TIKOLLUM-587804 format. One line per 10 residues: their letters; for each residue x, y, z of N, C-alpha, C. Coordinates in steps of 0.001 Angstrom, whole numbers. Layout:
N
a	X Y Z X Y Z X Y Z ~ ...
% end
This chain:
334
mhicninqar	841 -1205 0 0 0 0 864 1238 0 ~ 1905 1168 769 2817 2297 870 3512 2547 -460 ~ 3951 1433 -1110 4626 1554 -2398 3672 2106 -3440 ~ 2421 1669 -3393 1415 2139 -4339 1202 3648 -4209 ~ 1146 4130 -2969 965 5571 -2741 2120 6371 -3301 ~ 3330 5826 -3124 4509 6519 -3660 4429 6608 -5173 ~ 4053 5474 -5801 3956 5471 -7254 2877 6425 -7745 ~ 1740 6464 -7012 686 7386 -7383 1164 8837 -7279 ~ 1916 9140 -6193 2441 10494 -6008 3393 10868 -7129 ~ 4208 9831 -7534 5133 10105 -8638 4369 10397 -9926
ghlprriaat	3246 9756 -10101 2454 9990 -11282 1818 11361 -11294 ~ 1417 11833 -10092 786 13147 -10013 1791 14299 -10099 ~ 3041 14023 -9677 4029 15109 -9583 4271 15821 -10907 ~ 4511 15109 -12012 4706 15824 -13274 3511 16671 -13664 ~ 2283 16150 -13371 1098 16928 -13715 1017 18210 -12893 ~ 1414 18108 -11615 1410 19305 -10763 2431 20330 -11261 ~ 3603 19841 -11630 4626 20749 -12153 4140 21410 -13435 ~ 3525 20596 -14300 3018 21139 -15564 1953 22196 -15317 ~ 1093 21939 -14316 46 22919 -14002 646 24213 -13484 ~ 1670 24080 -12634 2328 25264 -12087 3001 26069 -13186
vavvlafsfl	3688 25351 -14093 4355 26023 -15208 3332 26735 -16081 ~ 2187 26083 -16295 1142 26687 -17114 619 27977 -16499 ~ 448 27974 -15169 -22 29176 -14477 1006 30298 -14593 ~ 2284 29940 -14385 3357 30946 -14470 3428 31529 -15873 ~ 3346 30661 -16883 3407 31144 -18258 2210 32024 -18597 ~ 1041 31611 -18117 -153 32415 -18385 -33 33784 -17752 ~ 494 33830 -16519 672 35114 -15834 1705 35969 -16556 ~ 2770 35337 -17053 3809 36074 -17774 3257 36655 -19067 ~ 2487 35834 -19803 1892 36328 -21043 916 37467 -20771 ~ 194 37377 -19647 -739 38442 -19277 18 39738 -19014
nisvaqnypd	1135 39624 -18257 1956 40809 -17981 2488 41425 -19263 ~ 2970 40561 -20180 3512 41060 -21443 2415 41751 -22242 ~ 1229 41153 -22249 115 41740 -22980 -273 43097 -22416 ~ -329 43182 -21080 -669 44447 -20426 381 45504 -20764 ~ 1655 45122 -20705 2735 46069 -20979 2701 46538 -22429 ~ 2433 45601 -23356 2399 45978 -24766 1286 46975 -25053 ~ 197 46870 -24320 -942 47774 -24520 -861 49027 -23653 ~ 174 49117 -22841 301 50263 -21925 839 51479 -22668 ~ 272 52650 -22424 -977 52874 -21685 -2181 52835 -22631 ~ -3260 52250 -22158 -4472 52182 -22973 -5491 53232 -22552
rpvrlvvgla	-5070 54102 -21616 -5916 55201 -21140 -5032 56411 -20857 ~ -5609 57590 -20604 -4793 58762 -20285 -3910 58542 -19059 ~ -2750 59168 -19084 -1781 59093 -17982 -1688 60455 -17314 ~ -1612 60444 -15976 -1476 61689 -15222 -56 61802 -14669 ~ 588 62920 -14934 1870 63245 -14317 1571 64186 -13160 ~ 1704 63684 -11943 1358 64459 -10754 2585 65232 -10284 ~ 2384 66536 -10086 3428 67434 -9595 2971 67967 -8246 ~ 3773 67744 -7219 3382 68155 -5875 3704 69596 -5544 ~ 3967 70393 -6550 4290 71800 -6356 3431 72642 -7300 ~ 3407 73946 -7055 2546 74840 -7838 3030 74964 -9278
pgggvdfiar	2159 75339 -10194 2572 75558 -11591 3632 76655 -11690 ~ 4487 76519 -12692 5465 77567 -12964 6870 77288 -12496 ~ 7058 76294 -11628 8392 75985 -11130 9110 74964 -11996 ~ 10285 74527 -11522 11104 73606 -12286 10462 72256 -12510 ~ 9829 71691 -11478 9190 70379 -11618 8059 70462 -12633 ~ 7295 71534 -12553 6192 71742 -13480 6709 71862 -14919 ~ 7814 72574 -15104 8418 72715 -16430 8820 71351 -16994 ~ 9453 70528 -16159 9871 69203 -16599 8665 68374 -17022 ~ 7624 68377 -16191 6430 67582 -16494 5751 68060 -17770 ~ 5638 69365 -17942 4883 69904 -19079 5658 69835 -20395
tlgpklsdgw	6960 69702 -20336 7722 69501 -21576 7868 68014 -21901 ~ 7915 67171 -20876 8009 65726 -21092 6669 65136 -21516 ~ 5585 65645 -20939 4264 65096 -21204 3901 64981 -22675 ~ 4052 66048 -23475 3691 65950 -24901 4520 64912 -25669 ~ 5795 64734 -25305 6620 63726 -25980 6083 62330 -25709 ~ 5693 62068 -24461 5131 60760 -24126 3778 60574 -24803 ~ 2980 61626 -24817 1665 61552 -25451 1786 61219 -26938 ~ 2744 61825 -27618 2953 61539 -29041 3305 60073 -29269 ~ 4163 59539 -28393 4581 58148 -28546 3496 57153 -28193 ~ 2626 57513 -27277 1589 56598 -26804 257 56760 -27534
sqpvvvenrp	69 57897 -28204 -1254 58232 -28769 -2320 58220 -27685 ~ -1902 58682 -26513 -2806 58820 -25379 -2545 60179 -24717 ~ -3593 60809 -24193 -3362 62077 -23485 -2488 61888 -22257 ~ -1605 62842 -22015 -809 62900 -20789 -1123 64232 -20122 ~ -1723 64157 -18956 -2210 65342 -18266 -1324 65647 -17066 ~ -840 66883 -16973 -81 67313 -15795 -1073 67792 -14742 ~ -978 67207 -13570 -1910 67512 -12478 -1124 68060 -11286 ~ -1287 69333 -10991 -598 69954 -9858 -1397 69735 -8581 ~ -740 69154 -7595 -1333 68960 -6268 -360 69528 -5231 ~ -246 70866 -5173 766 71495 -4323 409 71448 -2844
gangiigtey	1461 71547 -2032 1277 71645 -589 2327 70869 167 ~ 2761 71460 1296 3686 70796 2233 4947 70296 1543 ~ 5530 71149 703 6815 70829 71 6754 69552 -767 ~ 5612 69333 -1408 5462 68170 -2276 4822 66967 -1625 ~ 4559 67031 -320 4060 65859 413 2642 65500 -3 ~ 1804 66491 -240 410 66215 -590 326 65449 -1908 ~ 1048 65894 -2908 1053 65198 -4183 1661 63815 -4083 ~ 2729 63691 -3292 3383 62393 -3126 2462 61403 -2431 ~ 1760 61847 -1397 816 60966 -710 -279 60494 -1667 ~ -757 61405 -2491 -1812 61054 -3442 -1353 59930 -4368
vakskpdglt	-146 60047 -4901 355 59020 -5813 648 57733 -5058 ~ 1241 57835 -3877 1583 56640 -3098 355 55793 -2790 ~ -798 56443 -2667 -2035 55730 -2325 -2937 55513 -3538 ~ -2424 55793 -4732 -3196 55597 -5953 -3143 54140 -6403 ~ -4051 53778 -7289 -4079 52430 -7854 -2786 52184 -8629 ~ -2109 51077 -8375 -827 50810 -9053 -1015 50238 -10459 ~ -1551 51056 -11349 -1794 50613 -12720 -883 51303 -13731 ~ 30 52139 -13247 954 52829 -14141 378 54066 -14797 ~ -847 54416 -14450 -1497 55567 -15068 -1389 56826 -14219 ~ -890 56688 -13000 -645 57832 -12122 835 57846 -11781
vlivnsahai	1529 58868 -12254 2990 58944 -12177 3374 60208 -11411 ~ 4408 60110 -10600 4853 61239 -9777 6156 61810 -10322 ~ 6205 63133 -10434 7435 63838 -10798 7896 64623 -9567 ~ 9136 64416 -9144 9638 65029 -7908 10957 65750 -8165 ~ 11362 66544 -7172 12696 67139 -7172 13415 66754 -5886 ~ 14501 67429 -5571 15321 67045 -4419 14583 67149 -3090 ~ 13484 67916 -3040 12695 67994 -1805 12196 66620 -1380 ~ 12010 65719 -2343 11532 64370 -2027 12521 63637 -1123 ~ 13823 63898 -1315 14845 63257 -482 15085 64010 821 ~ 14652 65258 879 14822 66076 2088 13687 65839 3085
npgfyrklpy	12475 65648 2577 11293 65558 3439 11367 64491 4528 ~ 11896 63283 4272 11939 62283 5340 12729 62715 6569 ~ 13751 63534 6384 14519 64015 7526 13976 65291 8125 ~ 13308 66109 7289 12870 67437 7719 11529 67408 8438 ~ 10647 66488 8044 9327 66403 8664 9298 65266 9682 ~ 8652 65505 10795 8641 64525 11882 7894 63254 11492 ~ 6884 63378 10647 6118 62205 10228 5535 62462 8848 ~ 5685 61484 7964 5117 61578 6626 3930 60620 6505 ~ 2945 60976 5690 1768 60115 5542 1989 58960 4559 ~ 3224 58634 4291 3589 57532 3405 5003 57107 3764
ntqadldavt	5371 55906 3331 6726 55409 3517 7486 55625 2208 ~ 8499 56481 2259 9208 56869 1042 9764 55670 289 ~ 10272 54676 1019 10885 53517 384 9862 52461 -19 ~ 8896 52186 860 7989 51059 635 6802 51393 -259 ~ 6369 52644 -273 5126 52996 -965 5329 53534 -2375 ~ 6581 53702 -2788 6863 54259 -4107 8005 53486 -4762 ~ 7891 53292 -6062 8931 52594 -6827 9604 53569 -7787 ~ 10912 53492 -7861 11683 54372 -8740 11505 53969 -10199 ~ 11435 54960 -11076 11430 54718 -12514 12755 55187 -13115 ~ 13053 56495 -12965 14323 57003 -13488 14612 58395 -12950
llaqypflli	15876 58720 -12899 16317 60098 -12677 16160 60816 -14008 ~ 15259 61780 -14053 14954 62456 -15310 16046 63418 -15732 ~ 16528 64231 -14781 17471 65292 -15153 18196 65804 -13920 ~ 19314 66454 -14158 20082 67101 -13095 20480 68504 -13539 ~ 20725 69361 -12561 21292 70672 -12858 22244 71047 -11723 ~ 23324 71752 -12027 24308 72069 -10999 23902 73289 -10182 ~ 24319 73301 -8939 24225 74501 -8121 25561 75233 -8187 ~ 25477 76558 -8144 26671 77401 -8161 26869 78035 -6801 ~ 28108 78108 -6367 28454 78876 -5173 28715 80305 -5637 ~ 27812 81209 -5240 27803 82579 -5761 28042 83574 -4633
vhpalpartv	28800 84633 -4914 29054 85681 -3922 28747 87047 -4532 ~ 28546 88014 -3642 28425 89397 -4085 29822 89889 -4482 ~ 29944 90645 -5575 31277 91040 -6055 32064 91911 -5086 ~ 31394 92525 -4087 32138 93325 -3115 32934 92455 -2143 ~ 32575 91179 -2052 33305 90280 -1156 34680 90001 -1757 ~ 35757 90190 -989 37109 89998 -1538 37458 88513 -1673 ~ 36720 87817 -2532 36954 86388 -2752 36635 86054 -4198 ~ 37645 85561 -4909 37444 85142 -6298 37593 83640 -6466 ~ 37938 82957 -5384 38047 81501 -5400 37424 80952 -4128 ~ 37183 79646 -4110 36635 79007 -2916 37617 79135 -1749
keliavakar	38894 78965 -2023 39900 79082 -962 39887 80482 -350 ~ 39744 81498 -1197 39692 82874 -675 38416 83112 126 ~ 37290 82523 -315 36047 82646 450 36198 82016 1828 ~ 36791 80858 1893 36994 80190 3180 37889 81034 4081 ~ 38927 81627 3486 39836 82467 4274 39107 83688 4831 ~ 38249 84319 4014 37484 85478 4481 36524 85066 5586 ~ 35850 83928 5405 34888 83459 6405 35577 83148 7733 ~ 36778 82616 7677 37505 82309 8907 38019 83582 9580 ~ 38311 84580 8770 38770 85852 9343 37617 86652 9928 ~ 36382 86358 9470 35196 87074 9959 34147 86080 10468
pgqlvygssg	34465 85314 11496 33508 84288 11951 32167 84896 12370 ~ 31088 84356 11799 29754 84805 12146 29342 86123 11524 ~ 30175 86694 10666 29855 87993 10079 29289 87885 8660 ~ 29692 86861 7928 29136 86670 6593 27732 86070 6709 ~ 26872 86438 5754 25478 85986 5785 25128 85380 4425 ~ 24509 84211 4463 24027 83616 3224 22517 83479 3268 ~ 21900 83488 2100 20458 83347 1997 20089 82048 1310 ~ 18837 81651 1499 18323 80468 812 16852 80656 519 ~ 16298 79746 -261 14876 79805 -596 13987 79287 519 ~ 14582 78932 1657 13798 78508 2808 14502 77461 3634
ngsaphlgie	14117 77338 4894 14664 76306 5764 14405 74925 5177 ~ 15430 74094 5145 15272 72744 4644 15334 72620 3144 ~ 15572 73711 2430 15721 73639 975 17112 73105 632 ~ 17264 72619 -586 18568 72098 -1007 19668 73158 -940 ~ 19415 74423 -1374 20461 75447 -1230 20839 75714 228 ~ 19856 75668 1136 20158 75837 2559 21062 74715 3055 ~ 20645 73479 2821 21416 72339 3318 22759 72230 2612 ~ 22807 72669 1339 24072 72641 618 25115 73546 1240 ~ 24719 74762 1642 25672 75665 2298 26060 75128 3662 ~ 25136 74449 4342 25487 73842 5628 26529 72742 5438
ifksmanvni	26438 72021 4340 27471 71030 4024 28799 71739 3767 ~ 28743 72826 3011 29951 73622 2742 30578 74117 4043 ~ 29774 74657 4951 30269 75160 6233 30983 74070 7018 ~ 30375 72883 7030 30970 71779 7772 32291 71334 7154 ~ 32337 71235 5834 33543 70792 5163 34665 71822 5292 ~ 34301 73117 5242 35299 74182 5301 35595 74634 6726 ~ 34779 74152 7669 34943 74533 9084 34864 76048 9268 ~ 33736 76630 8762 33531 78074 8874 32157 78344 9496 ~ 32011 79538 10048 30767 79962 10679 30148 81084 9842 ~ 29047 80773 9150 28345 81741 8303 26875 81718 8696
lhvpytgagp	26274 82880 8836 24888 82971 9283 23913 82714 8132 ~ 22755 82164 8479 21734 81822 7482 20510 82710 7643 ~ 20019 83231 6500 18749 83954 6470 17842 83253 5468 ~ 16781 82593 5937 15860 81923 5010 14848 82895 4424 ~ 14507 82699 3163 13499 83510 2476 12364 82601 2011 ~ 11260 83200 1648 10142 82430 1102 10265 82381 -411 ~ 11278 81698 -875 11543 81588 -2303 12891 82174 -2669 ~ 13404 81743 -3828 14729 82193 -4253 14720 83641 -4714 ~ 13606 84107 -5275 13545 85460 -5825 13940 86553 -4844 ~ 13311 86608 -3657 13693 87643 -2689 15145 87531 -2228
aitnivsgel	15634 86296 -2107 17024 86103 -1693 17979 86629 -2763 ~ 17671 86380 -4034 18517 86882 -5117 18531 88405 -5111 ~ 17373 89012 -4884 17303 90478 -4801 18236 91017 -3736 ~ 18281 90317 -2603 19091 90811 -1481 20576 90509 -1618 ~ 20932 89481 -2364 22369 89278 -2572 22871 90271 -3621 ~ 22033 90620 -4587 22421 91640 -5567 22615 92995 -4883 ~ 21770 93300 -3890 21871 94584 -3182 23007 94604 -2169 ~ 23579 93438 -1867 24691 93382 -924 24294 93058 502 ~ 23006 92817 757 22578 92447 2107 23024 91032 2463 ~ 23204 90193 1463 23748 88850 1633 25099 88778 938
qlmllnlapv	25973 87912 1440 27298 87784 825 27421 86574 -97 ~ 26658 85520 149 26795 84330 -683 25516 83513 -694 ~ 25406 82662 -1705 24268 81761 -1866 24681 80560 -2703 ~ 23882 79523 -2634 23993 78383 -3536 22763 78441 -4432 ~ 22975 78533 -5746 21864 78793 -6661 22004 78011 -7954 ~ 20860 77749 -8580 20836 77249 -9943 21261 78375 -10886 ~ 21866 78016 -12003 22353 79020 -12945 21220 79818 -13598 ~ 20120 79141 -13935 19085 79766 -14779 18645 81155 -14305 ~ 18282 81357 -13023 17761 82680 -12640 18819 83764 -12469 ~ 20099 83388 -12495 21137 84405 -12233 22159 84518 -13368
kgllqtgrlr	21917 83854 -14475 22915 83859 -15556 23195 85278 -16038 ~ 22135 86082 -16227 22328 87462 -16672 23080 88292 -15655 ~ 22822 88055 -14367 23499 88800 -13299 24982 88438 -13248 ~ 25309 87195 -13566 26712 86783 -13606 27410 87399 -14818 ~ 26720 87433 -15937 27321 87966 -17164 27598 89462 -17053 ~ 26757 90176 -16300 26956 91623 -16148 27828 91979 -14945 ~ 28293 90975 -14205 29180 91229 -13086 28501 91650 -11795 ~ 27179 91573 -11752 26481 91958 -10521 26558 90858 -9466 ~ 26883 89640 -9904 27169 88526 -9002 28386 87794 -9547 ~ 29036 87014 -8677 30237 86289 -9088 30092 84813 -8704
alaiaspars	30343 83912 -9653 30314 82476 -9395 31719 81990 -9080 ~ 31866 81323 -7935 33180 80819 -7535 33406 79379 -7959 ~ 32337 78562 -7900 32521 77136 -8187 31193 76479 -8504 ~ 31295 75340 -9192 30152 74465 -9450 30151 73385 -8381 ~ 29034 73214 -7708 28956 72221 -6617 28556 70858 -7156 ~ 29256 70394 -8185 28980 69089 -8780 30276 68524 -9330 ~ 30316 67231 -9657 31568 66618 -10102 32106 67160 -11417 ~ 31220 67678 -12281 31665 68141 -13599 31311 69604 -13798 ~ 32055 70273 -14651 31754 71666 -14983 30437 71769 -15741 ~ 29860 72952 -15714 28598 73190 -16403 28865 73719 -17807
sglpdvptat	28129 73178 -18781 28276 73683 -20149 27807 75133 -20255 ~ 26938 75554 -19321 26470 76931 -19328 27500 77920 -18831 ~ 28444 77446 -17990 29533 78288 -17466 30824 77469 -17479 ~ 31350 77179 -18646 32491 76261 -18740 33766 76762 -18067 ~ 33870 78068 -17824 35083 78603 -17216 35053 78566 -15684 ~ 33899 78217 -15114 33794 78160 -13649 34219 76774 -13188 ~ 35202 76668 -12303 35706 75356 -11875 34731 74637 -10951 ~ 34930 73347 -10818 34156 72589 -9837 34727 72852 -8444 ~ 33951 72489 -7427 34429 72651 -6052 35680 71805 -5814 ~ 35707 70616 -6398 36879 69743 -6245 38112 70394 -6841
esglpgfnvv	37964 70981 -8021 39087 71685 -8649 39508 72890 -7820 ~ 38556 73425 -7040 38819 74631 -6253 39358 74331 -4862 ~ 39633 73057 -4580 40224 72716 -3295 39251 72235 -2244 ~ 38003 71935 -2647 37025 71405 -1696 36446 70108 -2265 ~ 37253 69052 -2325 36787 67790 -2919 35621 67193 -2135 ~ 34666 66652 -2878 33519 66016 -2232 32332 66920 -2008 ~ 32489 68226 -2287 31345 69139 -2137 30467 68969 -3371 ~ 29406 68188 -3209 28576 67790 -4336 27105 67963 -3972 ~ 26500 69027 -4453 25078 69287 -4218 24456 69643 -5568 ~ 23655 68749 -6102 23028 68981 -7400 21518 69033 -7246
gwygmllpag	20895 69798 -8113 19443 69761 -8198 19040 68659 -9166 ~ 17891 68084 -8955 17488 66980 -9821 15970 66817 -9865 ~ 15525 66076 -10884 14115 65729 -11063 14029 64234 -11331 ~ 13027 63585 -10750 12890 62147 -10927 11449 61719 -11110 ~ 11275 60463 -11506 9952 59900 -11750 9751 58671 -10876 ~ 8568 58604 -10244 8220 57499 -9354 6826 56991 -9665 ~ 6559 55764 -9244 5249 55140 -9378 4773 54645 -8023 ~ 3461 54458 -7841 3003 53776 -6638 3594 52368 -6597 ~ 3947 51883 -5443 4494 50530 -5326 3452 49516 -5801 ~ 3929 48474 -6470 3036 47403 -6885 2673 47413 -8350
vlqavraklh	3127 48392 -9117 2881 48396 -10561 3606 47200 -11181 ~ 2948 46531 -12109 3562 45380 -12766 4948 45735 -13293 ~ 5888 44808 -13078 7258 45052 -13501 7344 45337 -14994 ~ 6550 44623 -15783 6580 44822 -17234 6062 46205 -17614 ~ 5078 46699 -16869 4549 48034 -17127 5590 49089 -16758 ~ 6228 48915 -15604 7265 49867 -15204 8410 49875 -16223 ~ 8775 48692 -16722 9847 48614 -17717 9445 49330 -19011 ~ 8181 49189 -19420 7701 49866 -20623 7711 51380 -20419 ~ 7227 51846 -19260 7246 53273 -18958 8676 53795 -18966 ~ 9578 53056 -18332 10980 53479 -18274 11564 53612 -19674
advvralrse	11341 52611 -20510 11902 52637 -21867 11355 53812 -22665 ~ 10062 54082 -22527 9453 55181 -23288 9931 56540 -22781 ~ 10115 56669 -21481 10599 57929 -20919 12041 58178 -21350 ~ 12879 57156 -21259 14280 57312 -21657 14370 57683 -23134 ~ 13516 57094 -23956 13498 57445 -25380 13160 58926 -25566 ~ 12198 59398 -24786 11828 60814 -24866 12978 61711 -24421 ~ 13706 61284 -23392 14821 62088 -22888 15960 62186 -23896 ~ 16043 61209 -24792 17109 61211 -25801 16757 62101 -26999 ~ 15526 62578 -27069 15109 63373 -28222 15789 64737 -28211 ~ 16054 65260 -29394 16777 66523 -29508 15988 67704 -28949
dikqrwssen	14656 67688 -29133 13895 68840 -28640 13870 68903 -27119 ~ 13815 67737 -26439 13904 67744 -24973 15282 68245 -24546 ~ 16320 67749 -25174 17680 68187 -24825 17820 69694 -24984 ~ 17301 70232 -26080 17436 71664 -26335 16601 72497 -25365 ~ 15368 72081 -25112 14501 72849 -24215 15031 72820 -22786 ~ 15520 71660 -22370 16016 71574 -20993 17376 72241 -20842 ~ 18207 72180 -21874 19513 72840 -21778 19354 74349 -21678 ~ 18270 74889 -22233 18014 76328 -22103 17775 76722 -20652 ~ 17417 75738 -19818 17247 75960 -18379 18420 75385 -17583 ~ 19527 75124 -18292 20739 74578 -17668 20473 73231 -16999
tepvgntpdq	19582 72449 -17604 19191 71151 -17060 19547 70062 -18058 ~ 20175 69001 -17574 20665 67932 -18449 19848 66659 -18243 ~ 19234 66118 -19312 18513 64848 -19186 19446 63720 -18750 ~ 18920 62778 -17958 19736 61658 -17471 19184 60337 -17997 ~ 18095 59827 -17389 17502 58573 -17845 18272 57342 -17430 ~ 18555 57185 -16115 19244 55986 -15640 18235 54871 -15343 ~ 18708 53748 -14821 17838 52606 -14563 17069 52798 -13251 ~ 15961 52046 -13064 15248 52127 -11782 16141 51810 -10587 ~ 16993 50806 -10705 17887 50456 -9594 18876 51585 -9309 ~ 19394 52189 -10340 20334 53298 -10153 19642 54493 -9499
fsaflkseta	18428 54792 -9937 17699 55916 -9344 17319 55614 -7901 ~ 16955 54369 -7619 16623 53983 -6247 17829 54161 -5329 ~ 19005 53734 -5799 20226 53902 -5003 20555 55376 -4818 ~ 20351 56172 -5864 20588 57614 -5781 19669 58243 -4740 ~ 18390 57867 -4730 17443 58402 -3758 17869 58076 -2331 ~ 18292 56847 -2109 18738 56455 -766 19951 57278 -344 ~ 20891 57492 -1265 22083 58273 -961 21737 59724 -644 ~ 20861 60328 -1465 20464 61713 -1254 19707 61872 63 ~ 18821 60924 363 18045 60984 1600 18963 60893 2810 ~ 19926 59987 2755 20867 59836 3871 21723 61092 4034
kfsgvinrig	22162 61671 2926 23001 62882 2980 22256 64035 3636 ~ 21047 64297 3164 20289 65430 3689 19803 65176 5123 ~ 19422 63948 5429 18995 63643 6797 20139 63852 7778 ~ 21358 63501 7349 22519 63704 8214 22750 65171 8529 ~ 22610 66024 7504 22788 67468 7717 21693 68010 8624 ~ 20453 67619 8362 19319 68093 9156 19473 67716 10615 ~ 19879 66503 10878 20079 66059 12262 21233 66810 12918 ~ 22279 67092 12145 23447 67769 12720 23131 69204 13123 ~ 22375 69915 12279 22093 71330 12589 20810 71485 13409 ~ 20063 70368 13553 18921 70369 14472 17733 71187 14020
ikad	17301 70994 12753 16118 71727 12290 15011 70718 11948 ~ 13785 71163 12092 12621 70402 11686 11577 71372 11143 ~ 10677 70849 10324 9601 71698 9806 8719 72156 10960 ~ 8223 73410 10856 7348 73945 11900 6022 73181 11938
% end
């Protein structure tokens, strides 16, 4: 009886394996079919910030390229509030069908350290698609400051501890935390004045009320060309094509000072892998187009288009970097 049962089990085993293989193959074919037809409905690019800013520009220039390739509408949906948190929560809790996509900037990596509690888990509730683009920050000073290099700026700051003042677009912004990284690396004491946006801060550094800032090139390029502001260094590993004569921080004697602005794309966790791969491939194709390159380069922004794994690792690195600075200087959102 025992031998008979064993033989019967042996007879059933191949059938069970065949059934399992059939289920796996059917599921794989279903995924492939879904991906091939993706998207079969309009896609929403959710921006967690108000219209008119950098994230909005990226979404509204990328959207038409994707729409052309898909023959489906791509709608940019602004859901501003709480430094991008409201829009991010909306996407994190959306149906994982690949039709609701999140476009973020560096604030996404700052928020986990800056806010005491988020209504979503940054790692578990969102899946990386790609780093869309990067742009360099410039270390800029008022021309009255007797510093034409990073080394000279550090020397002036050490000679005048607590007397130099820098501005930023607000507490917890990338330019704020970037200068705090600079202060720590250079071992200098410089005072911080936060503003409600970069515009007022730029006005005050031009007038001489501030001595230095970390800024994107786009809003100050004309001021640099006319000599009303001076760029000392690029806070990124490579020089900027927009200012090829300005050295990097590493070339200027401050190796490792790397603070870049960036834009990325995320999905709600749980989207089919084949769908995410199709979205990634179509987005990267759009980023390689000449019109995207030209439109974004006019804003000193360079398309990237790396892999989901690479972007995920980048997000973890950026989050850890900014959280470390936030904890060291002891700030939190009000």
